[in-house]
N, C-alpha and C positions, 0 to 999 in steps of 0.2 A: 453464645452471644452473637448479636449482629454487630460486626466491626467494620468501620469505614477506615480505609487507608488513603491518606492524602499524598499523592505522588507515586509514580510508577518507576522510580529509580531502582537500583540494585537492592537497596535496603528495604524498600516497600514491597518489591516482588518476593524477596526472600521471606520477609515477615508474613506475607499473604499465604504462601505455601505452608509455612510452619504452623500458622494459626488454623488453616483449613484442616491440616492433619490432626489438630486437637479437637476438631468437630465444630468449629465456629463458622458462621456464615459471613463471608468476607466480600466486600465491594471496594474496588479501587477507583479513585477519582484522579484523573491526570489532566492538567490544564493544556498540555501540548497535544499535538495530533497523533503522537506515537509514544510508546514507552521508552525507558532507558536512561533518562536523565543525562548524566555525563557520558554514559556508555552508548554511543550511537556511531553510525558510520558517516564519514564524509566521502562522497562519491561524485564522479563525473563520467557516468557511463562505464567505460572500460577500467577506470581506476577506482579502487575502494580501499579505504584505510580507516582505522579507528579515529574517532573524533577526540576522545579523551584518554582514559587510562590505556597503557600499552604493556607495562612491565608486570608480569605475574609473579608475585612472591607468595610464600607460605602455601604451597599447593595442597598440603595435607589439611590445612584449616578449611580451605575451600571445599575439598572433597568431604570432609566431615560434616560441614553444614549441608551440602547437597544430599548426603546420605540421610540426614535428619529430615530433609524435605522429601525423602523417598524418590530421589532421582538417581537412576542407575549410573554407576561410574563411567560406563562406556559412552554416555551422552556428553561427557566433557573430555575432548581430546587435547591433551597437553603435550607440547613438544619442548624438550629441554634446550636451552640456549647454551652453547659451549663454543667459545668462551662466553662468560657472562656479558662482558662489555669491555670496551677499550676507552681509556681516558687520554685525551690529547692535550698536552701542555703548550703554553705560548712559545716556549723555546724550541719546539719541534720534536721533543721527546714524547714518549707515550708509556702507559702502564696498562697491562691487561689483567683483568680479574677473572679468576677461574673458580668453579665450584670445587674442584679437586684441590685439597689443601696442599698436597705434595707439588702439584703444578704451580700453585701460588707461591709456595716457598721457593721454588726454583726461579720464578720470575723475580721475586724480591731479592734473592741472592745475586742474581745477574745484574739488576739495576740499582739496588740499594743494599749492598752486602752487609752493612752493619745493622740492618733492621730485621733480619730474618727471625731471630730469636724473639723479637718483640711481637711479630705477627703470631707466633705460636702462643705466646702469653695472652695476647688479645683473644684468640679463639678459645682458649681454656677458660679464661675469666668470664667471657660472655656466654659460654655454654651454661655455666652455673646461673648466671642472671636470667637467661632464657628459660631454663628449667623451672625456676621459681616464679619469674615474672609473668609468663603467659597465663597459667591458671589463676594467679592472684590478681592480675590487673587487666587481662584481656577477656578472659572467659567468665567473668562475673561483673555484674553492675554494682553501682553504688547509689541507687535510688534512696536507700537508707545510708546517708553519708557517713554515719559512724562506722560502717563496715570498711570504709577507706582508712579512717584514722585509728586503726588497731595498732597495738604495740608491734606485732610481727611485720605489718606493712611498713610502718615508719622505720623500723630497724632495717628492713630490706632496702628501702629507698636511700637511707643514709649510707649503708655499706656499699651500695651500687653507685654512689655519688650522683644520684639522679638530680640533685640540686644544681649541679654544674651544667654548663652548656656542652653540646656534643663535641664541638671543635676542641675545647680545652681538655675535655675528657679523653679524646683520641690522642691528644698531645702527651698524655701519660704513657702511651705505648710507643708512638712513633716520634722521633725527633726530626725526621726528614719532612720539610714542609709539604712536599708533593704528596707524600703518603697521608699526611694529616688531612689534606684536602680530599684525597681519594676515599678516605674512610669516614668523612664527615658530611660530604655533599648529599648523602641519602636523605637528610632531613628535608631536602627540597621535594622529595617524592610526596610529602604531605604538606608542602607549602610553608615550611618554616626555615628560618635562617639557621645555619649550623652554629652561629655565634649567640643564639638566644634559645634555641630548642633544648629542652632538658636532655641530659646525658642518657636517660633510659632509652631514648630513640636510637642510640648506637646499636641497638639490637637489629635494626634494619640492615646495616652493613654486615653484621655477623650472619644474619639469616640468609643473605645472598650466597655465602659460602656453604653454610650448613644445609640449606634446603634447595639451593639453586634458583635460577631465574628461568621462567617458562613462558611459552607463547600458547595462547588458545588458538587452535586451528580455526581459520576463518576470521580471527580477530576477537578481541574481548567483547565487542558488541554482539557477537553471535550468541553469547551466553544469555542475553536478554531474550532472544527468540526462543531459546530452550525453556527458560523460566515461564515466559508468557504462554507457550503451548501447553505446559503442564498445568498452569493456572486455569486455562480455558477448559482443559480436559476434566478438571476437578470441580468445575462449576463456579469458579470465582468470577464475579462480574466486573467488567471494565467500562468506565465512562471517560472517553477521550474528549479533548476540546471542552473540558468541564472544569471551570475554576471554582474552587470552594472559597466563598467570601467570608464565612464565619463558622467558628466552632461554637455551638450553642451549649451553654451550661445552665443547669438548674441548681442554684446554690453552689456547692463544691463538687458537683457531679456533672459529667458530660451527659447530654441528652440527645445530641445529634449534630448535624451540619446543615448549613444553608448554602445553596448553590443556585445561581440564577434567580435569587429572590424566593426560592422554594425551600421550605424546611423538610428535612428527611431525618427521621428518628434512628438513632443507633445507640447501642449499649456502651460502646467504646470507640474511640477515635485514635488512630496512629498517624502522627504527622511525619512525613518523609520529605518535606521541603528543607531548604537550608534553615537551620533551627532559629536564628534570630527573627525570621519572618513569622514565626508562630504568634508573636505578640500582635501582629496585624489582624490575625484571625480571632484572637481572644479579646481584642479591643481593650487591653489593659494599660496601654500607653507606657509600659515600663521602659522601653528604649529611650523615651524622652526624659524620664526621671532619673536615670542613672547612666553611667558611662557605658557606651556601646562596646560589645566584645570586639577584640582585634580580629581582623580578617586575615586569612592566609594570603600568600603571595598570589598575584595574578600570573597569567601566561599569555604571551603572544604565540599563537599556534599557526604554523605555516604548513599547508598541505600541498604537495607538488607531485604531478605525474610527469615522468620524463621518458624520452624516446631511447634511453640506453640504460645499461646496468653497470655496476662497479663490482667486479668479481671478488675483490679482496675486502669488501666492506661487510663487517659483521652486522648482526641484527641491531645491536644497541651501541651507541657511541656518545661520549661526553666531550665537549670542547670547552676548556677552561681559559679564562683570560689571564693576562700577565699578573694581575693582582686580584686574587679571588676574594680576599677580605674587603677590598674597596668595592668590588662588584656587589657583594652582599650588602654593604653599607648603603650604596646608592639605591638598592631596591627596598630595603627594609627600614632604613633610618632616614636618609634624605628623600626617599620616595620619588626618585627621578628615573628617567629612562637611562639605563647604563650606557656609558660611553664605549666600553669594551665589553660587549655582552658575552656571557656564557650561554651555552645551549646544549640540548640533548637531541640526538638524531636517531630516528627509528626507521629501519630499513627492513620491513617485513618480508619483502621478496627474497631475501637471503634464506628464508625458512619456509615460505608459503607463496608460491608463484601465482596463486589464484588472485592475489591483490592487484595484479596488472597483467596486461597482455605479454606474451612471450617476447623477451628481449627488451622489455620496458620496466620501469620501477615506479612504485608509489612510495613517496618519502614524507616524513613527518618531522618537523622541527619544533621543539618546545623551548621558548626563551623565557626564563623567569623575569618578571617585571613587577612593578608595584600594583597592588589592588587599589580600589578607591575610584572616585569620580573626578579627581583633580587634573587628569591628563586628557587632553583632546586627542583621542586616538585617530580620528579622521585626518588630523593634520600631521600626526607624528608617526603613524605606523609604516608608511612607505619607506622612510629613511631607515628605520630599524630593520625592516625586512631586507632591504638592499644590503645593509651592513652584514646581516647574518648570512645571507646567501653567498655574498662575495667571500666571506671568511670560510664558509663551508667549501666553496670551490677551491680556495687556496690550500686548505689543509687536508681535505678528504676526497672531494668530488671534482676532479678535473673535468672541465667541459660542462659543468652543471647548468650554468645560466642559459647557454644556447640550446640545451637539451629539453628545457621545460615546455611541455605541451598544455599543462593544466596547473593553475595556481589558485589557491584560496587561502584567505587569512581570517583568523578569529582573534579578537582582542578582548581585554577585560570588559570593555563596554558591551560587546556582544554577550559575554557571560552574564553580565548584570541584567540584560534584557531577558535572558532565559531563566532568571530567578536565582542566580548564584549571589550570595551575600557580598555586597560591595565589589562584585566582579572577581572575587577571589576564587581560585579554581579548586580549593581543597577544604571548603568550609571555614570555620573559625581557626585562627592560628594555633599551632600546638605549643604554645609557650607554657611556662610552669604553672601559672594560675588559670590555665584553660586546658589542663590535662588531668587524667585520673578522676579523683573525687571532686575536682574543681570544674570539670567539664559538664555541660548539660547531660542529664541522665535519661534513661529509658522512661522513667516516670518523673518528669522534671519539676512539677509544681505541687505534688500531693493532691491534685484534682482527681477524684475517682473517675476512672475510665479514660483518662488522657495519657497518651504515651507518645514517644518520639524515637526515631531511628534515622541514621544517616551519618554523613561525614563529620558534621558538627557535634554529634552526640557521642558520648563515651561508648566504645573504647577509642574511636577516632576515625581518621581518613584512611584511604586505601581500600581496594575492593574486598580482599579477604577480611579485613578488620571490620568493615561495614557489615559484611555478611555475618560475622561473628556477633556483632551488635544486634542484628535481627534475631539471632539464636538466643542471645541473652534476654531480649525482649520477650520472646515466646516462652522462655523458661519462667520469667517473672509473672506473666499472665497466667500460666499454668499453675504456678504456686498459689497465686491469689484465688483462682477458681477453686482449688483444692481446700484452701483455708476457709473460704466462704461455705463450701459444702460441709466441712467438718463442724463449723460453728452452727450451721443449720441443724445438723444431726444432734449435736449436743443440746441445742435449744429445744428440739422436739422431745428429747429424752427427759 
């Protein structure tokens, strides 16, 4: 088939390689000047740091998908982060997470001695959930939604208490509020509040211990260069600075795309933009007729190059406010800029000195904030940036402010301009009615030849999960091709 892919993000590039391996002729259309979507670099000459994702989870899932793309394992250099990260609380205490469960048990025994047994129970229970949940909910799609509502799936979701929110689910294991926050905050990785995201996403915290946290040598954005080079080597065509204005249908079947007023015929189209925007290309007006999907949280992102290093600073850090629940309520319910912000700090120079000149640092601060267009970020961002940097200097980075040589800020308004739905950084929100079979699927509307992949599409956000979604998509298309061929044979006989 001739297949058009709209968008050169990680989902689109992975899908392109997988579909080319199946023998299809693939063309990628990207409205920006370069590929990558959320996975790009921010740089200022000597300083370079990932613009978007930084935490590498589920390394085996990434490796398995790359193997399906026929990309050699040695082309992806992963470095394990040990410790995983450190969480800093408002009262000056901290908690360090380790991949090694014995080290973790010792840490808990030292700081929360009455909780050590609960950690062991958490890991045992979640191992069973992971073993069943990954093949049933991540490695298959639900374009036929009845595949989601099977007796075994519903029984699993009930037994795993997936209907509860992550924070209350974690409360079944840990009675210490600090540990509850430490094992629930991971829903923020996919833009969801721990107080509304389904408990099944507690698997993220488990997977950190079970499979580790890793760093891609050179930064996550370097993966894009690798994928693009293989695409080009295999004859996949790219059109940059090319906005697709319309997906053309003939009846209930895709016939091509329109770009720059010019029609181009294709047998199939894969949409890799933020999914709610697909309605603009179909011209069906559905977002106006029904409630729009909820967006994930936004992010205020601060990139800084400094003239010094901090020797005791690990790769990943989290700084929590005095009242974590209130902080989440401000972001997800009141939808205001938090008075006492939480934030994540990424220090890649602790593991990869190529990010900055010797003796200097490239730092990345991610501050969860509301998505949407109701905040005037030009007026508000400077105060929040100052608040975060001063807090970071006080708690983690003495001398930070005077050491900054380069500073750049991205807001949800910038994210919205680049095509992210309502300025949310992680696609649509991972709430109960936007997860699993309720989330947009690889074949979302039953239109022949129309497919979708990306953070807003099942199985969801996060780089390995989006890549797995591309694998699910390619498997779906392969099965459809085989079914058509079988029918054709039967008909001829």
